[in-house]
N, C-alpha and C positions, 0 to 999 in steps of 0.2 A: 775479634772485634776489628772493624775497619778503623785504622788510625788516621784521623783527620782533625782539623780544627777550624773554628770560625774566626773571622777577622773582625774583631769588635770595634776598632777605632774608626774605620772609614767605610765599612760596608753598611748597607741598609740595616737599621736597627730592628731588633726582634724582641718580642715578649711573649713567650709561649709559642703559639702558632700565629701570632700577629706580626706583620711586617710593616714598617713605616717607609714609604717611598715618596720623595718630593714633598715631605712634610705631611703626607696623608697616611692614616692608619688603615691598613687593609686586613680585615678579618678573614681568617681561613686561608691565608697564603703562607704555607709552612716552609721552613728551611731545615736541612739536616741538623740534628743536634749532636750527632756522632755517638754520644754515649748510648750504649745499648744496641748499636748497629751490629748486624751479623753478616757474614759472608754467605751468599746464596750459591754462587758458582765460583770455584777456584779456576785460575788460568790454566791452560793446557800445558804449561811448562814454566820454568823459572827464568827470570831475566827479561830484558827489554824486548818488546815485540810479541810477547805472549800475553794475550788479552782474553778475558771473559767479560762481556759487558754490552754496551750500546743497547740497553733494555727498552722494551716497550711493553707496558703492563696494562691489563684490563681486569676489573672485577665484575662478575656477573653471578647473581644469586649466591653471594658469599664465597664464590670460588674464584681464585686468581688464575689468570692465564698470562703467560710471560713469553715473549719472543726476544731472543738475544743472539748476539754474534760471537763466534769463537775465532780467534786469530793466532797465527804463528808469525815469526819474523819474515821479512822480505827474503825470498829465496827458499823459504821453508813452507810456503803455502799461503801467507797473508791471511785475509779473511776467508777461511775455508768452509764455514758452515753457519747456518742460522738454525737455532733450536727452538722448538715450541714445547712449552712445559705447563703443567697444571699443579695447583696447590690449594689446600683448604685453609692453610695458615698464612700464606704469603712468605713463608720462610723455607720450608722443605718442599722442593718441587719434583714432580715426576715427569721425566721427558715423554713427550707424545710422538714427536717425529723430528727428523733432522733433514734439512735441505742443504745439499752440497753445491758449491760454486759451479762445479762442472755441469750441473743440471740447467744452469742459466747461461752457459757459455761465457762466464765471467772470469776474470783474473782474480777478483777479490769481491767479497761481500761486506757491506757495512750495515749501519743501523736499519733494522726493519721497523715497520709500523703495523701494529695489530689492532683491528677494529671489529667490534661486534656490529653487524649490519642491522639497521632499524627494522627490517622485515623478517629477521631471523637469518642465521648463518653467520659466516665470518669472512673477513677480507684481510689479506696480508700484503703489504707493500714491501718490496725487497730492493735495496740499493745495490747496483751492480757496476763493476768497473770493466770498461772495454779493454781487452788484452792489449798490452804494448802501448797504452796511451794513458793520459791523465783524465780521460773522459769518463763520466758516470751517467747511468740512466736508472730509471725505476720501473719495475714490473709489478703488476698486481695479480694476485691469485685469490679465487673464491673457493670456499669449502663449507660443508654443512657443519663441521666441527673443527676445532683448532688442530686436531691430529690428522685431518684429511687433506691438507694442502698438497697439491701435485704440480710440480714445476712445468709439466707438459701442458698444463692448461693456463699458462701465464699470458698476460697481455701487457705490452709496453704502454704505460700511461704518461710517463715523463721522459721523452727521448733525449732531451738536451740537444745540442748541435755542435758545430765546429768551434763555437765561441764560448760555450758554457757547459759545465758538467753539473748534473742535478742529483742530489742524494739526501739521505737522512730526513724524510718527510715526517711531519707531525700532522695527523689527520683526525678530524672529528666531524660528527654529524650533529648539527644544531640548528634549530629554527627552520626545518624542512630544507636545509641546504648543507652541502659538504664544504668544509673549510680545510685549507692546507697551508702549512708553513714549511717551505723546503729550503735546504742549504744549496746555494749556487756558487760555483767556483769558476773564475775566468780562465780560459784556456790559451789564448793567443801567445802569451809569454810564459813559458814553463816555470821560470823562476818566481812568478807571481801566482801560480795556480793554487797555492795553499790558502790564498786569501778567500774569505767567505762572506756572503751576505745572505740574509734570510728574506725570501720573497713570499708574498701571500697570494693564494689563488682560491677560486670558488668553483663549485661544480654542482650539477643537479643529480649526478649518478655516482660521483666518486671516481669516475674513469676518464671523462673528458673535462679538462680543466681550463679555466680562463685566468690568466695572470692579472692581478689587480694593482699591486703596489710593492715597493720595497718595504718590508715589515720592520727590519732592524739591520743596521750596519755598524761597523766599527767606528769609534770616535777618535778623531785625530788627537794624538798626545796622551790618550788614556790607556789603561791596562788592557782594553779590548780593541786597540786600534787596528790590529791585523785582520779582525773579522768577528762576526757574531752569528752563531748558529742556534736558533730557537730549538729547544728540546722538549718543552711542555708548555701548554697554555691552559690555564684554569680560569673559571669564572667565579669571582668572589662577590659578596654583597656590595662591595665598593667599586667594582669594575674588573675588567680582565687583567691578568698578570701573566707574563711570560718568563720562563726560566731559559737561560741561554748559555752556551759555551763561548768564551772569548779568550783571545790571546794577544799579547803585545807584539810578538815577532814570529818569524818563520821558525826560529829555534824552539819555540814553545809548541810547535805542531805535535799533536798526540798527547799533550799534557795541559789541555785547556782547563780553565776554572769556571765555576758557575756564577753568573750574574743574574740580576732581576731587572725587569722592564715593565712599564705600565702601558696598557692599551687604551685607545680612544674609541673603541668599538668599530673602527674602520678596517681592522685587520693589521694595523700598524702599531708599533710599540716604541716607547722612549725609555732608554736605559737610565739607571740611577746608580750612584756610588762611584767613588774614585778608586775603588779596590774591589776584587771579587767578593761576592757575598759569602762564599764558602769554598774551601780548597783543601786538598789532602796535605798532611804534614809529612808524608812519606815520599820517597823518590823525588820526582820533579814537581810534585805538588798538584798533579792532575786530579780533578773530581769533575766528571763530565757526564753528558747524556742522562741528566736527571729526568726520571719519569715519575710524575706525581699522580697518584691514584686516590681520588676522593671516595670516602666511604659514607654510607647512609647515616651513620651516627655523628657525622661532622669531623671525624678524624681523617687522617691521610696516611697512606703507606707510600714510602719513597723507595725507589730503586735507582741505583747509579753505579757508574764505573769509577773505581778509585785506584790510584797508584799505590804500589807497594814499595818497600825499601829496595827490593832487588830489581826494580824497573818493570816488573810485570803489573798487569791490571786485573783486579778482581771485581766481581759483581756483588754489591752490597745492598741491604735493605734495612729500613727501620720504620717503626710506627710512631707517628706524631699524634698525640691526643687531640681531641676537639678543644677549641678555645673555651676558656672559662673554667 
């Protein structure tokens, strides 16, 4: 079981799968309950820097498809692979293919984004680190099925530039338009490059993007003041809700906690809570990259990366029942 805990005093309140934000009750916005969670993928080693996680999950015709990143410590490979896997249960996954960082010419890979295309087929967005720098860019790959992605057919869709690195996109197709929330890092001052802000962009084809606004940023003096990285966006009957990773300082890099924010239907969100909504009780307390998968029966399956006592990170899942 993934060992974590909720913060009941100052985090947004919950009742079953209901979340109360800014005094409003949001039906169908779940949080990890932790009890009953299971490990989907073990880290590739013991100790700090060995991670399995950064998941992006999709369910199609009662089959789960999962993309996730594997990482070793700095000097031993960093983010060395993205794995695509399939499951009928959402718990036991069969690997379909593995994409190595060398195929992208990257020093490290981070969170992918897996999307079922509206006309059939699949798209994978891969976050890539430029060797010898703090810069990140995002490539897109299309395939007929999740096991058929080929890095030789990649296209750069978010290049970043000398002033900003772009990574960890959250992508969805809704209302005949593509929507994206991507994590952006400032590059001019290396000591500040761990800071992060989420920006919102739109597209007609999911390849050529137009930036619209800052979707979510850190709040001065708060637990997330160092930055906010959106990891999931869901539509509830009461409006859009975003889950995001936040941290208070550079020392908490890699051990972010999960917060909640409310959307205004413009692509932007407003954070709530003077403490994380949920965090791991092991290691440094990290519980991050939460991927929320709505199911047709009103329940949700959650996937996330959680810290262990030895400093490694494992990929966990749990099923949250439908409200009521």
